[in-house]
TIZAVEX-824011 format. One line per 5 residues: number of its first residue (from 0); for each residue x, y, z of C-alpha. Coordinates in nm, 3 decimals, padded with zeros to 5 digits, m for minus. Example, Ala and Ser with C-alpha at 12.3 -4.5 7.8 and 13.67 -1.06 7.14 Angstrom:
# TIZAVEX-824011
0> 01.230,m00.450,00.780 | 01.367,m00.106,00.714
***
This chain:
# TIZAVEX-824011
0> 00.000,00.000,00.000 | 00.193,00.303,m00.128 | 00.019,00.625,m00.226 | 00.146,00.807,m00.533 | 00.415,01.061,m00.453
5> 00.443,00.952,m00.090 | 00.798,00.888,00.029 | 00.944,00.836,00.373 | 01.320,00.787,00.386 | 01.481,00.762,00.732
10> 01.816,00.860,00.580 | 01.680,01.181,00.423 | 01.819,01.469,00.630 | 01.545,01.703,00.513 | 01.295,01.492,00.712
15> 01.491,01.481,01.037 | 01.376,01.827,01.143 | 01.007,01.770,01.076 | 00.887,01.422,00.975 | 00.535,01.471,01.109
20> 00.366,01.573,00.786 | 00.499,01.266,00.606 | 00.407,01.042,00.898 | 00.051,01.179,00.895 | 00.025,01.089,00.527
25> 00.160,00.741,00.600 | m00.106,00.686,00.864 | m00.384,00.807,00.635 | m00.274,00.689,00.290 | m00.030,00.402,00.343
30> m00.049,00.251,00.692 | 00.154,m00.040,00.551 | 00.414,00.157,00.360 | 00.684,00.004,00.141 | 01.006,00.189,00.055
35> 01.131,00.053,m00.276 | 01.476,00.210,m00.255 | 01.576,00.045,00.073 | 01.322,m00.239,00.060 | 01.157,m00.205,00.397
40> 00.802,m00.173,00.526 | 00.676,00.076,00.785 | 00.385,00.064,01.029 | 00.282,00.409,01.147 | m00.052,00.381,01.331
45> m00.061,00.346,01.709 | m00.257,00.020,01.723 | m00.045,m00.143,01.452 | 00.282,m00.052,01.622 | 00.148,m00.186,01.952
50> 00.036,m00.513,01.788 | 00.372,m00.564,01.620 | 00.556,m00.482,01.943 | 00.358,m00.749,02.127 | 00.444,m01.023,01.876
55> 00.824,m01.061,01.884 | 00.787,m01.409,01.737 | 00.673,m01.236,01.416 | 00.857,m00.905,01.438 | 01.198,m01.019,01.555
60> 01.477,m00.812,01.710 | 01.738,m01.088,01.676 | 01.834,m00.979,01.323 | 01.911,m00.619,01.427 | 01.706,m00.320,01.538
65> 01.808,m00.042,01.299 | 01.711,m00.048,00.932 | 02.071,m00.020,00.814 | 02.184,m00.317,01.023 | 01.905,m00.576,00.989
70> 02.036,m00.900,00.835 | 01.861,m01.207,00.686 | 02.016,m01.426,00.956 | 02.007,m01.373,01.332 | 02.306,m01.181,01.458
75> 02.594,m01.379,01.603 | 02.654,m01.364,01.979 | 02.740,m01.176,02.184 | 02.432,m00.965,02.118 | 02.288,m00.673,02.308
80> 01.970,m00.753,02.497 | 01.762,m00.540,02.258 | 01.877,m00.773,01.979 | 01.734,m01.084,02.141 | 01.390,m01.244,02.127
85> 01.220,m01.447,02.401 | 01.311,m01.674,02.571 | 01.674,m01.552,02.563 | 01.562,m01.192,02.604 | 01.332,m01.284,02.892
90> 01.611,m01.455,03.086 | 01.855,m01.170,03.027 | 01.593,m00.911,03.119 | 01.516,m01.083,03.449 | 01.884,m01.092,03.539
95> 01.939,m00.727,03.449 | 01.625,m00.614,03.631 | 01.772,m00.747,03.953 | 02.061,m00.508,03.903 | 01.907,m00.217,03.716
100> 01.585,m00.188,03.916 | 01.380,00.114,04.015 | 01.523,00.154,04.365 | 01.873,00.185,04.219 | 01.747,00.455,03.984
105> 01.563,00.636,04.264 | 01.890,00.668,04.457 | 02.031,00.870,04.168 | 01.793,01.165,04.209 | 02.029,01.358,04.436
110> 02.315,01.302,04.190 | 02.102,01.413,03.894 | 01.995,01.726,04.082 | 02.349,01.806,04.191 | 02.478,01.774,03.835
115> 02.190,01.979,03.692 | 02.245,02.257,03.940 | 02.616,02.264,03.873 | 02.577,02.296,03.496 | 02.289,02.544,03.509
120> 02.429,02.766,03.785 | 02.732,02.832,03.566 | 02.499,02.969,03.297 | 02.301,03.207,03.519 | 02.378,03.568,03.435
125> 02.466,03.499,03.073 | 02.267,03.634,02.779 | 02.214,03.284,02.648 | 02.370,02.946,02.577 | 02.326,02.629,02.376
130> 02.088,02.417,02.582 | 02.209,02.094,02.420 | 02.584,02.145,02.410 | 02.606,02.327,02.743 | 02.361,02.112,02.936
135> 02.146,01.835,02.791 | 02.428,01.640,02.624 | 02.647,01.668,02.933 | 02.400,01.559,03.199 | 02.309,01.206,03.080
140> 02.665,01.097,03.009 | 02.760,01.196,03.364 | 02.461,01.011,03.508 | 02.506,00.692,03.304 | 02.882,00.687,03.354
145> 02.832,00.732,03.728 | 02.584,00.443,03.727 | 02.835,00.226,03.540 | 03.119,00.340,03.767 | 03.334,00.511,03.502
150> 03.570,00.785,03.626 | 03.454,01.142,03.570 | 03.773,01.227,03.382 | 03.663,00.991,03.103 | 03.306,01.120,03.059
155> 03.370,01.372,02.781 | 03.548,01.113,02.567 | 03.270,00.862,02.625 | 03.009,01.115,02.514 | 03.199,01.204,02.195
160> 03.263,00.840,02.108 | 02.898,00.751,02.173 | 02.773,01.034,01.952 | 02.989,00.906,01.665 | 02.825,00.561,01.682
165> 02.486,00.678,01.561 | 02.588,00.967,01.333 | 02.550,00.911,00.960 | 02.718,01.126,00.698 | 02.489,01.288,00.444
170> 02.384,01.048,00.172 | 02.508,00.740,00.356 | 02.332,00.476,00.566 | 02.664,00.327,00.679 | 02.884,00.404,00.978
175> 03.171,00.630,00.874 | 03.540,00.549,00.911 | 03.547,00.783,01.210 | 03.253,00.594,01.358 | 03.440,00.264,01.323
180> 03.747,00.415,01.489 | 03.547,00.541,01.785 | 03.371,00.204,01.815 | 03.709,00.041,01.865 | 03.800,00.303,02.125
185> 03.475,00.248,02.312 | 03.502,m00.130,02.321 | 03.866,m00.109,02.429 | 03.766,00.125,02.710 | 03.483,m00.105,02.825
190> 03.720,m00.403,02.815 | 03.969,m00.219,03.036 | 03.694,m00.132,03.284 | 03.579,m00.495,03.303 | 03.935,m00.618,03.361
195> 03.983,m00.363,03.638 | 03.675,m00.498,03.813 | 03.797,m00.855,03.773 | 04.089,m00.768,03.996 | 03.913,m00.517,04.222
200> 03.529,m00.517,04.228 | 03.354,m00.184,04.277 | 03.006,m00.072,04.381 | 02.838,m00.015,04.046 | 02.614,m00.181,03.787
205> 02.905,m00.335,03.594 | 03.045,m00.511,03.901 | 02.696,m00.627,04.000 | 02.638,m00.778,03.655 | 02.968,m00.960,03.667
210> 02.849,m01.165,03.965 | 02.482,m01.198,03.863 | 02.342,m01.538,03.763 | 02.181,m01.584,03.421 | 01.906,m01.844,03.464
215> 01.781,m01.999,03.139 | 01.531,m02.288,03.111 | 01.701,m02.611,03.010 | 02.050,m02.463,03.040 | 02.310,m02.447,03.311
220> 02.295,m02.132,03.522 | 02.597,m01.917,03.444 | 02.747,m01.569,03.453 | 02.804,m01.334,03.162 | 03.129,m01.362,02.974
225> 03.337,m01.058,02.882 | 03.179,m01.023,02.539 | 02.827,m01.016,02.684 | 02.931,m00.763,02.945 | 03.081,m00.537,02.680
230> 02.770,m00.529,02.462 | 02.550,m00.461,02.765 | 02.771,m00.171,02.875 | 02.772,m00.036,02.521 | 02.392,m00.056,02.505
235> 02.337,00.126,02.835 | 02.599,00.390,02.766 | 02.489,00.469,02.411 | 02.113,00.448,02.458 | 02.113,00.631,02.790
240> 02.329,00.916,02.665 | 02.171,00.983,02.328 | 01.800,00.952,02.399 | 01.801,01.170,02.711 | 02.015,01.437,02.544
245> 01.765,01.455,02.257 | 01.463,01.443,02.489 | 01.590,01.742,02.687 | 01.685,01.930,02.372 | 01.335,01.875,02.235
250> 01.190,01.990,02.567 | 01.380,02.320,02.553 | 01.272,02.376,02.194 | 00.909,02.276,02.247 | 00.865,02.487,02.560
255> 01.009,02.790,02.380 | 00.757,02.737,02.100 | 00.473,02.708,02.354 | 00.539,02.978,02.616 | 00.186,02.945,02.755
260> 00.254,02.580,02.842 | 00.593,02.667,02.990 | 00.427,02.931,03.208 | 00.198,02.663,03.351 | 00.502,02.461,03.459
265> 00.663,02.764,03.620 | 00.341,02.838,03.809 | 00.289,02.473,03.910 | 00.605,02.257,03.904 | 00.395,01.953,03.996
270> 00.290,01.946,03.630 | 00.646,01.880,03.514 | 00.619,01.501,03.545 | 00.313,01.500,03.320 | 00.485,01.744,03.086
275> 00.770,01.494,03.043 | 00.518,01.232,02.928 | 00.363,01.481,02.684 | 00.705,01.569,02.542 | 00.782,01.199,02.500
280> 00.455,01.157,02.307 | 00.495,01.476,02.108 | 00.867,01.449,02.020 | 00.974,01.086,02.068 | 01.356,01.073,02.095
285> 01.368,00.718,01.955 | 01.095,00.723,01.689 | 01.196,00.426,01.469 | 01.233,00.066,01.583 | 01.369,m00.183,01.330
290> 01.236,m00.539,01.314 | 01.267,m00.848,01.091 | 00.947,m01.018,00.981 | 00.978,m01.394,01.039 | 00.653,m01.488,00.864
295> 00.389,m01.321,00.652 | 00.196,m01.058,00.847 | m00.115,m00.880,00.719 | m00.234,m00.534,00.819 | m00.519,m00.345,00.649
300> m00.535,m00.603,00.371 | m00.166,m00.570,00.284 | 00.078,m00.851,00.354 | 00.431,m00.789,00.477 | 00.623,m01.088,00.341
305> 00.841,m01.306,00.559 | 01.201,m01.192,00.539 | 01.114,m00.822,00.521 | 01.272,m00.538,00.716 | 01.007,m00.341,00.907
310> 01.014,m00.001,01.076 | 00.781,00.045,01.373 | 00.725,00.421,01.384 | 00.670,00.493,01.752 | 00.722,00.862,01.677
315> 00.432,00.859,01.432 | 00.218,00.660,01.675 | 00.250,00.944,01.925 | 00.072,01.178,01.683 | m00.199,00.935,01.571
320> m00.538,01.109,01.577 | m00.699,00.764,01.612 | m00.542,00.742,01.958 | m00.527,01.104,02.078 | m00.755,01.406,02.063
325> m00.577,01.695,01.889 | m00.246,01.503,01.869 | m00.054,01.792,01.716 | m00.140,02.016,02.012 | 00.120,02.026,02.289
330> m00.063,02.021,02.623 | 00.121,01.975,02.955 | m00.215,01.907,03.123 | m00.317,01.633,02.880 | m00.496,01.354,03.065
335> m00.436,00.980,03.037 | m00.127,00.996,02.819 | m00.053,00.647,02.689 | 00.248,00.669,02.463 | 00.486,00.403,02.332
340> 00.793,00.623,02.299 | 00.982,00.385,02.530 | 00.874,00.091,02.316 | 00.612,m00.162,02.419 | 00.596,m00.522,02.526
345> 00.907,m00.730,02.585 | 01.140,m00.455,02.470 | 01.001,m00.174,02.683 | 01.299,00.050,02.755 | 01.511,m00.072,03.044
350> 01.614,00.285,03.126 | 01.266,00.442,03.113 | 01.257,00.520,03.486 | 01.601,00.680,03.471 | 01.512,00.886,03.161
355> 01.196,01.012,03.330 | 01.391,01.102,03.643 | 01.659,01.290,03.451 | 01.405,01.479,03.240 | 01.190,01.578,03.536
360> 01.478,01.697,03.751 | 01.650,01.874,03.462 | 01.333,02.068,03.376 | 01.264,02.150,03.741 | 01.610,02.299,03.781
365> 01.597,02.472,03.441 | 01.266,02.646,03.509 | 01.373,02.766,03.853 | 01.665,02.954,03.695 | 01.521,03.035,03.355
370> 01.143,03.079,03.364 | 01.145,03.203,03.006 | 01.370,03.187,02.702 | 01.365,03.226,02.328 | 01.527,03.000,02.069
375> 01.725,03.110,01.766 | 01.530,02.884,01.530 | 01.763,02.950,01.236 | 02.055,02.807,01.434 | 01.878,02.491,01.556
380> 02.044,02.176,01.423 | 01.929,01.813,01.436 | 02.124,01.491,01.475 | 02.136,01.273,01.165 | 02.064,00.910,01.246
385> 01.802,00.655,01.144 | 01.704,00.565,01.501 | 01.739,00.868,01.733 | 01.578,01.203,01.659 | 01.623,01.541,01.824
390> 01.824,01.861,01.830 | 02.203,01.869,01.825 | 02.197,02.243,01.894 | 01.934,02.464,02.061 | 02.079,02.816,02.106
395> 01.860,03.003,02.356 | 01.839,03.364,02.472 | 01.744,03.424,02.835
***
């Protein structure tokens, strides 16, 4: 089902800033869209994305989760947890949840607030600053690296290397030579950190995972090997840094564009938690989830053949008028927000609680110091990836 003249290309930079018009056409005209150039299908309606997310036996993650990396065969181990299907994913998830659970995240609130205050206090009294480069891209790497137990002196390098992993040069769907170089640097760094903990355990998530038991039905209980530890660290570090940085950048941009909604948050900070959910719905930081179709699947009378690459457009689902009243209206008092911006089903984001905490605290501390600001829209820049979406620069005037 492809309407004439309708094209959605996740590698097209012109769509990174504003994909919503194209996504609306997909939902209305081609809810089962096929891209001939890259040979993938896309589901864009809320209910369809939910259905596909709840059937991992049909829409598999084991072949890769970004459109440029999905392969006909399941990926070789070691694989990140997001690139597993049940029952392997279930067993790994249970083990990780014992380490990466909500109470651990809750203990980080003081650290998140301390970091936020430190960054923002340094900007008070200035005429303006870049909200992303001076704040939102710094905060999550410090939080995640603290959680993983990485020394503060290494945090800037880790952020730069992580950014390079998802960047794509214009006109290319492949990782650049620089991206490959930084991947080697990252994995070497993670390996060094694991070896340090082999000789001297520390109080952090990495050390906890090293002694955690992986319990799998019909298999001997065991612990993760070094390769499995490395891919888990890489997943947490990359996903936690990038998505929160883009979420906060989008928050700064969206609140500047809707000063009436921002004023409500200044007047009643208790609304900030709900505002975070509305921003997640309105500007999903991870709007495209790649899947591999293991058998024929039919939606709206159109069959997605087995062996196809499929994009689940969670970002489009957040603007689906079939699910939300006035979906293109940003409303911090919106009731009953049910979004799928953290994914849905088995692959619901492991770091969702941490992302919510960071966003809430960051906005609380921002609004205390800067109750109003304007954005230089002409200078706003977006990241260029096929999986993460959001601003790379948000220059603001205060």
